[in-house]
KELOZA-743505 format. One record per atom (N, C-alpha, C): x, y, z; chain; residue number from 1. Coordinates in steps of 0.05 Angstrom, whole numbers, plus 32768, in hexadecimal, padded with zeros to 4 digits. Each point is the difference from the previous one (the first is absolute). Layout:
residues N
+------+------+------+-------+------+
|    X |    Y |    Z | chain | resi |
+------+------+------+-------+------+
|    X |    Y |    Z |     A |  NUM |
...
+------+------+------+-------+------+
end
This chain:
residues 153
+------+------+------+-------+------+
|    X |    Y |    Z | chain | resi |
+------+------+------+-------+------+
| 8C85 | 8BF6 | 8214 |     A |    1 |
| 7FFC | 7FEF | 8018 |     A |    1 |
| 7FE1 | 8003 | 8005 |     A |    1 |
| 7FF1 | 7FEB | 8005 |     A |    2 |
| 7FE4 | 8002 | 8004 |     A |    2 |
| 7FFE | 7FFC | 801D |     A |    2 |
| 7FF0 | 8012 | 800E |     A |    3 |
| 7FF9 | 7FFD | 801C |     A |    3 |
| 7FE8 | 7FEB | 8004 |     A |    3 |
| 8007 | 7FF1 | 8017 |     A |    4 |
| 7FE8 | 7FEE | 8008 |     A |    4 |
| 7FF0 | 800B | 8014 |     A |    4 |
| 7FE6 | 8004 | 7FF9 |     A |    5 |
| 7FEE | 8007 | 8014 |     A |    5 |
| 7FF8 | 7FEC | 8014 |     A |    5 |
| 8003 | 7FFB | 801B |     A |    6 |
| 7FF9 | 7FF0 | 800E |     A |    6 |
| 7FE3 | 8005 | 8008 |     A |    6 |
| 7FEB | 7FEE | 8000 |     A |    7 |
| 7FE7 | 8005 | 800D |     A |    7 |
| 8002 | 8005 | 801C |     A |    7 |
| 7FEF | 8013 | 800B |     A |    8 |
| 7FFF | 8008 | 801D |     A |    8 |
| 7FF7 | 7FEC | 8012 |     A |    8 |
| 8009 | 8004 | 8018 |     A |    9 |
| 7FF7 | 7FED | 8014 |     A |    9 |
| 7FFC | 8013 | 801A |     A |    9 |
| 7FEE | 7FFC | 800F |     A |   10 |
| 7FFD | 8012 | 8014 |     A |   10 |
| 7FE3 | 800D | 8005 |     A |   10 |
| 8000 | 8017 | 800E |     A |   11 |
| 7FEA | 800C | 8008 |     A |   11 |
| 8002 | 801D | 7FF1 |     A |   11 |
| 7FE4 | 8009 | 7FF8 |     A |   12 |
| 7FFC | 801A | 7FF6 |     A |   12 |
| 7FE5 | 8008 | 8007 |     A |   12 |
| 7FF7 | 801B | 7FFC |     A |   13 |
| 7FE8 | 8009 | 8005 |     A |   13 |
| 7FE8 | 7FF6 | 7FEA |     A |   13 |
| 7FED | 7FF5 | 8008 |     A |   14 |
| 7FEB | 7FF5 | 7FED |     A |   14 |
| 7FF8 | 801A | 7FF3 |     A |   14 |
| 7FFB | 7FF9 | 7FE3 |     A |   15 |
| 7FF3 | 8013 | 7FEE |     A |   15 |
| 7FEA | 7FF2 | 7FF9 |     A |   15 |
| 7FEC | 8016 | 7FF4 |     A |   16 |
| 7FE8 | 7FF9 | 7FF0 |     A |   16 |
| 8006 | 7FE8 | 7FEB |     A |   16 |
| 8018 | 8002 | 7FF3 |     A |   17 |
| 8005 | 7FED | 7FEB |     A |   17 |
| 8004 | 7FE4 | 800A |     A |   17 |
| 8004 | 7FFF | 8019 |     A |   18 |
| 8002 | 7FE7 | 800A |     A |   18 |
| 7FE7 | 7FF1 | 8009 |     A |   18 |
| 7FED | 800E | 8000 |     A |   19 |
| 7FE6 | 7FF3 | 8005 |     A |   19 |
| 7FF5 | 7FE7 | 7FF0 |     A |   19 |
| 800A | 7FFF | 7FE5 |     A |   20 |
| 7FFB | 7FE9 | 7FF3 |     A |   20 |
| 800C | 7FE8 | 8008 |     A |   20 |
| 8018 | 8001 | 8009 |     A |   21 |
| 800F | 7FE7 | 8008 |     A |   21 |
| 7FF8 | 7FFB | 801D |     A |   21 |
| 7FFA | 8015 | 800E |     A |   22 |
| 7FF4 | 7FFC | 8020 |     A |   22 |
| 7FE9 | 7FF0 | 7FF9 |     A |   22 |
| 7FED | 8005 | 7FEE |     A |   23 |
| 7FE8 | 7FF3 | 7FFE |     A |   23 |
| 8002 | 7FE5 | 7FF3 |     A |   23 |
| 8016 | 7FFA | 7FF3 |     A |   24 |
| 8007 | 7FE4 | 7FFC |     A |   24 |
| 8003 | 7FED | 8018 |     A |   24 |
| 800D | 800C | 8012 |     A |   25 |
| 800F | 7FF1 | 8018 |     A |   25 |
| 7FE5 | 8002 | 8012 |     A |   25 |
| 7FF2 | 8013 | 800D |     A |   26 |
| 7FF0 | 8009 | 8014 |     A |   26 |
| 7FEB | 7FE4 | 7FFF |     A |   26 |
| 7FF0 | 7FFB | 7FE7 |     A |   27 |
| 7FEB | 7FEE | 8003 |     A |   27 |
| 8008 | 7FE5 | 8002 |     A |   27 |
| 801B | 7FF8 | 7FF6 |     A |   28 |
| 800B | 7FE7 | 8005 |     A |   28 |
| 8009 | 7FF8 | 801A |     A |   28 |
| 8001 | 8012 | 8015 |     A |   29 |
| 800A | 7FFE | 8019 |     A |   29 |
| 7FEB | 7FFD | 8012 |     A |   29 |
| 7FEC | 8012 | 7FFF |     A |   30 |
| 7FEB | 8005 | 8014 |     A |   30 |
| 7FE7 | 7FF5 | 7FF4 |     A |   30 |
| 7FEC | 7FF7 | 8010 |     A |   31 |
| 7FE8 | 7FF4 | 7FF9 |     A |   31 |
| 7FF0 | 801A | 7FFA |     A |   31 |
| 8002 | 8015 | 8013 |     A |   32 |
| 7FEE | 8019 | 7FFC |     A |   32 |
| 8015 | 8017 | 7FFB |     A |   32 |
| 800D | 8004 | 7FEB |     A |   33 |
| 800F | 8010 | 7FFC |     A |   33 |
| 7FFB | 801F | 7FFC |     A |   33 |
| 8013 | 8012 | 8002 |     A |   34 |
| 7FFD | 8018 | 7FFC |     A |   34 |
| 7FF9 | 800A | 7FE8 |     A |   34 |
| 7FF0 | 800F | 7FF6 |     A |   35 |
| 7FFB | 800F | 7FE6 |     A |   35 |
| 8011 | 8011 | 7FF3 |     A |   35 |
| 8003 | 8004 | 7FE9 |     A |   36 |
| 8012 | 8014 | 7FF3 |     A |   36 |
| 7FFA | 8019 | 800F |     A |   36 |
| 7FE8 | 800A | 8008 |     A |   37 |
| 7FF7 | 8015 | 8009 |     A |   37 |
| 800A | 8005 | 801B |     A |   37 |
| 8006 | 7FEA | 8011 |     A |   38 |
| 8007 | 8003 | 801C |     A |   38 |
| 801C | 8007 | 7FFB |     A |   38 |
| 8012 | 7FF7 | 7FEC |     A |   39 |
| 801E | 8009 | 7FFF |     A |   39 |
| 7FFE | 801B | 7FF2 |     A |   39 |
| 7FF1 | 8007 | 7FEF |     A |   40 |
| 7FFF | 8018 | 7FF7 |     A |   40 |
| 7FFC | 8014 | 8014 |     A |   40 |
| 7FEA | 7FFE | 800F |     A |   41 |
| 7FFD | 8012 | 801C |     A |   41 |
| 8015 | 8001 | 8011 |     A |   41 |
| 800F | 7FEE | 8000 |     A |   42 |
| 8014 | 7FFF | 8016 |     A |   42 |
| 8015 | 8011 | 7FF4 |     A |   42 |
| 8008 | 7FFD | 7FE6 |     A |   43 |
| 8012 | 8012 | 7FF5 |     A |   43 |
| 7FF8 | 801C | 7FFE |     A |   43 |
| 7FE7 | 8003 | 7FFA |     A |   44 |
| 7FF4 | 801F | 7FFF |     A |   44 |
| 8001 | 800A | 801B |     A |   44 |
| 7FFE | 7FF0 | 8015 |     A |   45 |
| 7FFF | 800B | 8020 |     A |   45 |
| 8019 | 8008 | 8005 |     A |   45 |
| 8014 | 7FF8 | 7FF1 |     A |   46 |
| 8020 | 8003 | 800A |     A |   46 |
| 8007 | 7FE8 | 8017 |     A |   46 |
| 7FEE | 7FEC | 8001 |     A |   47 |
| 8011 | 7FEF | 8012 |     A |   47 |
| 801A | 7FF5 | 7FF6 |     A |   47 |
| 8012 | 7FEF | 8013 |     A |   48 |
| 8017 | 7FF8 | 7FF7 |     A |   48 |
| 7FFE | 7FE6 | 7FF1 |     A |   48 |
| 8004 | 7FFD | 7FE2 |     A |   49 |
| 7FF6 | 7FE9 | 7FF1 |     A |   49 |
| 801E | 7FFB | 7FF6 |     A |   49 |
| 800A | 7FEA | 8000 |     A |   50 |
| 8015 | 7FF4 | 7FF8 |     A |   50 |
| 7FFD | 7FE6 | 7FEB |     A |   50 |
| 8013 | 8003 | 7FEF |     A |   51 |
| 8004 | 7FE1 | 7FF1 |     A |   51 |
| 8017 | 7FF6 | 8006 |     A |   51 |
| 8001 | 7FE4 | 7FFB |     A |   52 |
| 801B | 7FF1 | 8001 |     A |   52 |
| 8004 | 7FF4 | 7FE0 |     A |   52 |
| 8017 | 800B | 7FF9 |     A |   53 |
| 8003 | 7FF4 | 7FE8 |     A |   53 |
| 801A | 7FEB | 7FFF |     A |   53 |
| 7FFE | 7FEB | 7FF1 |     A |   54 |
| 8016 | 7FEC | 7FFE |     A |   54 |
| 8001 | 7FFB | 7FE4 |     A |   54 |
| 8018 | 8001 | 7FF8 |     A |   55 |
| 8008 | 7FFC | 7FE1 |     A |   55 |
| 7FF2 | 8015 | 7FEF |     A |   55 |
| 7FF8 | 8018 | 8009 |     A |   56 |
| 7FF3 | 8013 | 7FF4 |     A |   56 |
| 7FE0 | 7FFF | 7FFF |     A |   56 |
| 7FFA | 7FE9 | 800D |     A |   57 |
| 7FDE | 7FFB | 8000 |     A |   57 |
| 7FF5 | 8005 | 801D |     A |   57 |
| 7FE6 | 800D | 8003 |     A |   58 |
| 7FF6 | 8005 | 8018 |     A |   58 |
| 7FF7 | 7FE5 | 800C |     A |   58 |
| 800C | 7FF7 | 8016 |     A |   59 |
| 7FF6 | 7FE6 | 800C |     A |   59 |
| 7FF4 | 8003 | 801A |     A |   59 |
| 7FFB | 8017 | 8009 |     A |   60 |
| 7FF8 | 8009 | 801D |     A |   60 |
| 7FF6 | 8019 | 8003 |     A |   60 |
| 7FF4 | 8006 | 8017 |     A |   61 |
| 7FF8 | 801E | 8002 |     A |   61 |
| 7FF4 | 8001 | 801C |     A |   61 |
| 7FFF | 8017 | 8009 |     A |   62 |
| 7FF5 | 8007 | 801C |     A |   62 |
| 7FF5 | 801C | 7FFE |     A |   62 |
| 7FE9 | 8004 | 8013 |     A |   63 |
| 7FF4 | 8019 | 8005 |     A |   63 |
| 8001 | 8005 | 801C |     A |   63 |
| 800A | 8019 | 8009 |     A |   64 |
| 8000 | 8006 | 801D |     A |   64 |
| 7FEF | 801E | 8001 |     A |   64 |
| 7FEF | 8001 | 8017 |     A |   65 |
| 7FF4 | 801D | 8001 |     A |   65 |
| 800C | 8007 | 801D |     A |   65 |
| 8008 | 801E | 7FFF |     A |   66 |
| 800E | 8007 | 801B |     A |   66 |
| 7FEC | 8013 | 800A |     A |   66 |
| 7FF9 | 7FFF | 801A |     A |   67 |
| 7FF0 | 8015 | 800D |     A |   67 |
| 800F | 8003 | 801A |     A |   67 |
| 8009 | 801A | 8003 |     A |   68 |
| 800C | 800A | 8016 |     A |   68 |
| 8020 | 7FEE | 8002 |     A |   68 |
| 7FFE | 7FF4 | 8017 |     A |   69 |
| 8019 | 7FF2 | 8008 |     A |   69 |
| 7FFC | 7FDF | 7FFD |     A |   69 |
| 7FE9 | 7FF8 | 7FF4 |     A |   70 |
| 7FFB | 7FE8 | 7FF9 |     A |   70 |
| 8000 | 7FFB | 7FDC |     A |   70 |
| 8009 | 7FE5 | 7FFF |     A |   71 |
| 7FFD | 7FFB | 7FE5 |     A |   71 |
| 7FF1 | 7FE6 | 7FFA |     A |   71 |
| 7FEE | 8001 | 7FEE |     A |   72 |
| 7FF0 | 7FE3 | 7FFB |     A |   72 |
| 8006 | 7FF6 | 7FE9 |     A |   72 |
| 8007 | 7FE5 | 8003 |     A |   73 |
| 8009 | 7FF2 | 7FE4 |     A |   73 |
| 7FE5 | 7FF6 | 7FF7 |     A |   73 |
| 7FF8 | 8009 | 7FEC |     A |   74 |
| 7FE6 | 7FFC | 7FF2 |     A |   74 |
| 7FFD | 7FE5 | 7FEC |     A |   74 |
| 801B | 7FFD | 7FF6 |     A |   75 |
| 8001 | 7FE8 | 7FE9 |     A |   75 |
| 801D | 7FFA | 7FFF |     A |   75 |
| 800B | 7FEA | 7FF9 |     A |   76 |
| 8017 | 7FFB | 7FFE |     A |   76 |
| 8000 | 7FE3 | 7FEF |     A |   76 |
| 800A | 7FFD | 7FEC |     A |   77 |
| 8000 | 7FE6 | 7FEF |     A |   77 |
| 801A | 7FFD | 7FF1 |     A |   77 |
| 7FFF | 7FE3 | 7FFE |     A |   78 |
| 8016 | 7FF9 | 7FEB |     A |   78 |
| 7FF5 | 7FEC | 7FF1 |     A |   78 |
| 8005 | 8003 | 7FE2 |     A |   79 |
| 7FF4 | 7FED | 7FF0 |     A |   79 |
| 8007 | 7FE1 | 8004 |     A |   79 |
| 7FEB | 7FEF | 7FFF |     A |   80 |
| 8003 | 7FE4 | 8004 |     A |   80 |
| 801B | 7FF2 | 7FFF |     A |   80 |
| 8008 | 8005 | 7FE3 |     A |   81 |
| 8016 | 7FF5 | 7FF8 |     A |   81 |
| 801E | 8005 | 800F |     A |   81 |
| 7FFD | 801A | 800B |     A |   82 |
| 8013 | 800A | 800E |     A |   82 |
| 8001 | 7FFB | 801E |     A |   82 |
| 7FEB | 7FF8 | 800D |     A |   83 |
| 7FFC | 7FFC | 801A |     A |   83 |
| 8014 | 7FE9 | 800D |     A |   83 |
| 8007 | 8007 | 8014 |     A |   84 |
| 801B | 7FEC | 800D |     A |   84 |
| 8019 | 8009 | 7FFA |     A |   84 |
| 8006 | 8013 | 7FF3 |     A |   85 |
| 801B | 8008 | 7FFA |     A |   85 |
| 800C | 8018 | 8011 |     A |   85 |
| 7FF0 | 8006 | 8016 |     A |   86 |
| 8009 | 8017 | 8013 |     A |   86 |
| 7FF7 | 801A | 7FF7 |     A |   86 |
| 7FEE | 8001 | 7FE8 |     A |   87 |
| 7FFA | 801B | 7FF0 |     A |   87 |
| 7FED | 800B | 8014 |     A |   87 |
| 7FED | 7FF1 | 800B |     A |   88 |
| 7FE9 | 800D | 8013 |     A |   88 |
| 800B | 800D | 8019 |     A |   88 |
| 8019 | 7FF2 | 8009 |     A |   89 |
| 800D | 800D | 8019 |     A |   89 |
| 8010 | 8017 | 7FFA |     A |   89 |
| 800D | 7FFE | 7FE7 |     A |   90 |
| 800E | 801D | 7FF7 |     A |   90 |
| 7FED | 8013 | 7FFC |     A |   90 |
| 7FE9 | 7FFE | 7FF5 |     A |   91 |
| 7FED | 8014 | 7FFC |     A |   91 |
| 7FF3 | 8009 | 8019 |     A |   91 |
| 7FFC | 7FEF | 800F |     A |   92 |
| 7FF9 | 8008 | 801B |     A |   92 |
| 8012 | 8012 | 8016 |     A |   92 |
| 8019 | 7FF8 | 7FFC |     A |   93 |
| 8015 | 800D | 8007 |     A |   93 |
| 8005 | 801A | 7FF8 |     A |   93 |
| 7FFA | 8006 | 7FE3 |     A |   94 |
| 8002 | 8019 | 7FF5 |     A |   94 |
| 7FE6 | 8011 | 800A |     A |   94 |
| 7FEA | 7FF8 | 7FFF |     A |   95 |
| 7FE9 | 800E | 8009 |     A |   95 |
| 8004 | 8009 | 801F |     A |   95 |
| 8008 | 7FEF | 800F |     A |   96 |
| 8005 | 8004 | 8020 |     A |   96 |
| 8017 | 8019 | 7FFD |     A |   96 |
| 8013 | 7FFB | 7FF6 |     A |   97 |
| 8016 | 8016 | 8000 |     A |   97 |
| 7FF2 | 801C | 7FF5 |     A |   97 |
| 7FF1 | 7FFD | 7FED |     A |   98 |
| 7FF4 | 8019 | 7FF4 |     A |   98 |
| 7FEE | 800D | 8015 |     A |   98 |
| 7FEE | 7FED | 800F |     A |   99 |
| 7FF0 | 800C | 8015 |     A |   99 |
| 8016 | 800D | 8015 |     A |   99 |
| 8016 | 7FF3 | 8008 |     A |  100 |
| 800C | 800E | 8015 |     A |  100 |
| 800F | 8018 | 7FF7 |     A |  100 |
| 8008 | 8003 | 7FE8 |     A |  101 |
| 8008 | 8017 | 7FED |     A |  101 |
| 7FEB | 8019 | 8000 |     A |  101 |
| 7FE7 | 7FFC | 8002 |     A |  102 |
| 7FEA | 8013 | 8000 |     A |  102 |
| 7FF3 | 8006 | 801E |     A |  102 |
| 8011 | 7FF4 | 8015 |     A |  103 |
| 7FF9 | 8006 | 8019 |     A |  103 |
| 7FEC | 7FEF | 800C |     A |  103 |
| 7FFA | 7FE9 | 7FF8 |     A |  104 |
| 7FED | 7FF2 | 800B |     A |  104 |
| 800A | 7FF2 | 8018 |     A |  104 |
| 7FF1 | 7FF9 | 8011 |     A |  105 |
| 8009 | 7FF4 | 801C |     A |  105 |
| 7FF3 | 7FE1 | 8004 |     A |  105 |
| 7FEC | 7FFF | 7FF2 |     A |  106 |
| 7FF0 | 7FE4 | 7FFD |     A |  106 |
| 7FF7 | 7FFB | 7FE7 |     A |  106 |
| 8000 | 7FE4 | 7FF5 |     A |  107 |
| 7FFA | 7FFA | 7FE9 |     A |  107 |
| 7FEA | 7FE9 | 8003 |     A |  107 |
| 7FEA | 8004 | 7FF7 |     A |  108 |
| 7FE9 | 7FED | 8002 |     A |  108 |
| 7FF6 | 7FF5 | 7FE7 |     A |  108 |
| 7FF9 | 7FE6 | 8001 |     A |  109 |
| 7FF4 | 7FF2 | 7FEB |     A |  109 |
| 7FEA | 7FEC | 800A |     A |  109 |
| 7FEE | 7FF8 | 7FEC |     A |  110 |
| 7FEF | 7FEB | 8001 |     A |  110 |
| 8004 | 7FE6 | 7FF1 |     A |  110 |
| 7FFC | 7FE7 | 8003 |     A |  111 |
| 8004 | 7FE9 | 7FF4 |     A |  111 |
| 7FEB | 7FEB | 8006 |     A |  111 |
| 7FFB | 7FF5 | 7FE6 |     A |  112 |
| 7FED | 7FE6 | 8005 |     A |  112 |
| 800D | 7FEE | 8013 |     A |  112 |
| 7FF3 | 7FF1 | 8013 |     A |  113 |
| 800C | 7FE8 | 800B |     A |  113 |
| 800C | 7FEA | 7FF3 |     A |  113 |
| 7FEB | 7FFB | 7FE5 |     A |  114 |
| 800A | 7FED | 7FED |     A |  114 |
| 801C | 8002 | 7FF0 |     A |  114 |
| 8008 | 801A | 8001 |     A |  115 |
| 8018 | 8008 | 7FF5 |     A |  115 |
| 8019 | 7FFE | 8013 |     A |  115 |
| 8003 | 7FE8 | 8001 |     A |  116 |
| 8017 | 7FF8 | 8014 |     A |  116 |
| 801A | 8004 | 7FFA |     A |  116 |
| 8006 | 7FFF | 7FE6 |     A |  117 |
| 801E | 800A | 7FF9 |     A |  117 |
| 8003 | 801F | 8007 |     A |  117 |
| 7FED | 800F | 7FFC |     A |  118 |
| 7FFF | 801B | 8005 |     A |  118 |
| 8007 | 8007 | 801D |     A |  118 |
| 7FF0 | 7FEF | 800F |     A |  119 |
| 7FFC | 8003 | 801D |     A |  119 |
| 8022 | 7FF6 | 800A |     A |  119 |
| 8008 | 7FEE | 7FF6 |     A |  120 |
| 801A | 7FF9 | 8008 |     A |  120 |
| 8017 | 8013 | 7FF9 |     A |  120 |
| 7FFD | 8011 | 7FE7 |     A |  121 |
| 8010 | 8011 | 7FF7 |     A |  121 |
| 7FFD | 801A | 8017 |     A |  121 |
| 7FE8 | 8008 | 8002 |     A |  122 |
| 7FFC | 8016 | 8013 |     A |  122 |
| 800A | 7FFA | 801F |     A |  122 |
| 8000 | 7FE6 | 800B |     A |  123 |
| 8008 | 7FFB | 8018 |     A |  123 |
| 8021 | 8005 | 7FFE |     A |  123 |
| 8009 | 7FEE | 7FEC |     A |  124 |
| 801E | 8001 | 8002 |     A |  124 |
| 800A | 801D | 8000 |     A |  124 |
| 7FF3 | 8013 | 7FF5 |     A |  125 |
| 800B | 801B | 7FFC |     A |  125 |
| 7FF7 | 8012 | 801A |     A |  125 |
| 7FF2 | 7FF4 | 8013 |     A |  126 |
| 7FFE | 800C | 801A |     A |  126 |
| 7FE0 | 8007 | 8004 |     A |  126 |
| 7FF1 | 7FFB | 7FED |     A |  127 |
| 7FE8 | 8008 | 8002 |     A |  127 |
| 7FEC | 7FF1 | 8015 |     A |  127 |
| 7FF3 | 800C | 8013 |     A |  128 |
| 7FED | 7FF2 | 8017 |     A |  128 |
| 7FE3 | 8002 | 7FF7 |     A |  128 |
| 7FF4 | 7FEC | 8006 |     A |  129 |
| 7FE0 | 8001 | 7FFD |     A |  129 |
| 7FF7 | 800E | 8017 |     A |  129 |
| 7FEF | 8014 | 7FFE |     A |  130 |
| 7FF3 | 800B | 8013 |     A |  130 |
| 7FE3 | 8003 | 8002 |     A |  130 |
| 7FF1 | 7FF7 | 7FEA |     A |  131 |
| 7FE1 | 7FFC | 8001 |     A |  131 |
| 7FFA | 7FED | 7FEB |     A |  131 |
| 7FE2 | 8000 | 7FFF |     A |  132 |
| 7FF4 | 7FED | 7FEF |     A |  132 |
| 7FEA | 8014 | 7FF4 |     A |  132 |
| 7FFD | 7FFF | 7FDF |     A |  133 |
| 7FE9 | 8013 | 7FFC |     A |  133 |
| 7FEF | 7FEA | 7FF3 |     A |  133 |
| 7FE8 | 7FF9 | 8008 |     A |  134 |
| 7FED | 7FE7 | 8000 |     A |  134 |
| 7FF3 | 8007 | 7FE2 |     A |  134 |
| 8001 | 7FEE | 7FF0 |     A |  135 |
| 7FEE | 7FFF | 7FE8 |     A |  135 |
| 800A | 8017 | 7FEA |     A |  135 |
| 801A | 800C | 8004 |     A |  136 |
| 8009 | 8015 | 7FED |     A |  136 |
| 8000 | 7FFD | 7FE6 |     A |  136 |
| 800B | 7FE5 | 7FF4 |     A |  137 |
| 8008 | 7FFA | 7FE6 |     A |  137 |
| 7FE7 | 7FF0 | 7FF0 |     A |  137 |
| 7FFB | 8009 | 7FEB |     A |  138 |
| 7FEE | 7FED | 7FF4 |     A |  138 |
| 8012 | 7FE6 | 7FF8 |     A |  138 |
| 7FF1 | 7FEB | 8001 |     A |  139 |
| 8009 | 7FE5 | 7FFA |     A |  139 |
| 7FEC | 7FED | 7FEF |     A |  139 |
| 800D | 7FEE | 7FF6 |     A |  140 |
| 7FED | 7FF0 | 7FEF |     A |  140 |
| 7FE5 | 7FF4 | 800B |     A |  140 |
| 8005 | 7FFA | 801A |     A |  141 |
| 7FEB | 7FF4 | 8011 |     A |  141 |
| 7FF5 | 8016 | 8013 |     A |  141 |
| 8000 | 8019 | 7FFD |     A |  142 |
| 7FFC | 800F | 8014 |     A |  142 |
| 8011 | 8016 | 8002 |     A |  142 |
| 8007 | 8002 | 801E |     A |  143 |
| 8015 | 8014 | 8005 |     A |  143 |
| 8014 | 7FF5 | 8010 |     A |  143 |
| 8019 | 8011 | 8000 |     A |  144 |
| 8018 | 7FF3 | 800E |     A |  144 |
| 8008 | 801B | 8011 |     A |  144 |
| 8009 | 7FF4 | 8017 |     A |  145 |
| 800A | 8017 | 8012 |     A |  145 |
| 801A | 800C | 7FF7 |     A |  145 |
| 8007 | 8015 | 800C |     A |  146 |
| 801E | 800F | 7FF9 |     A |  146 |
| 800D | 7FFD | 8019 |     A |  146 |
| 8016 | 7FF8 | 7FFF |     A |  147 |
| 8012 | 8003 | 8017 |     A |  147 |
| 8010 | 801B | 7FFF |     A |  147 |
| 8000 | 8010 | 8016 |     A |  148 |
| 800B | 8018 | 7FFC |     A |  148 |
| 801D | 7FFF | 8010 |     A |  148 |
| 8014 | 800C | 7FF0 |     A |  149 |
| 801C | 7FFE | 8008 |     A |  149 |
| 800E | 801A | 8004 |     A |  149 |
| 8013 | 8002 | 8010 |     A |  150 |
| 800B | 8019 | 8008 |     A |  150 |
| 8021 | 7FFC | 8004 |     A |  150 |
| 800E | 8015 | 7FF3 |     A |  151 |
| 801D | 8001 | 8004 |     A |  151 |
| 8006 | 8017 | 800D |     A |  151 |
| 8012 | 8002 | 8015 |     A |  152 |
| 800A | 801C | 8009 |     A |  152 |
| 8015 | 8005 | 7FF0 |     A |  152 |
| 8005 | 8016 | 7FF4 |     A |  153 |
| 801A | 8008 | 7FF3 |     A |  153 |
| 800E | 8010 | 800D |     A |  153 |
+------+------+------+-------+------+
end
């Protein structure tokens, strides 16, 4: 009898071996993407770094930093071909639950005002805007503000 190995679906901790695939996704999603070094530094620092696998392929990832009782979502991404399928919501739910398990009382993130799909997702998950960071992000035509959002856990 031959065993059929099913491709994996779901979440697992990010590994350095995942960075090639992460770096295929990142520049296709963001106009000013994180570098490979940003991800490697996050792994070295012990941040909570996750990948989302679908049919055995990495299709998304998230990076979260914890400080005392706060969690800061630094990056969350789903490959373009996989967006709109609920994977971003599932990944965000996983990261929120991970933060709760590690004792976080609040989660914070920042998002570009132009990223309306992400803002809609964050608001639907209970995040609220609490401030604006003027000129925070580099943009093709200068700078773009950052909307600061928070969620009580």
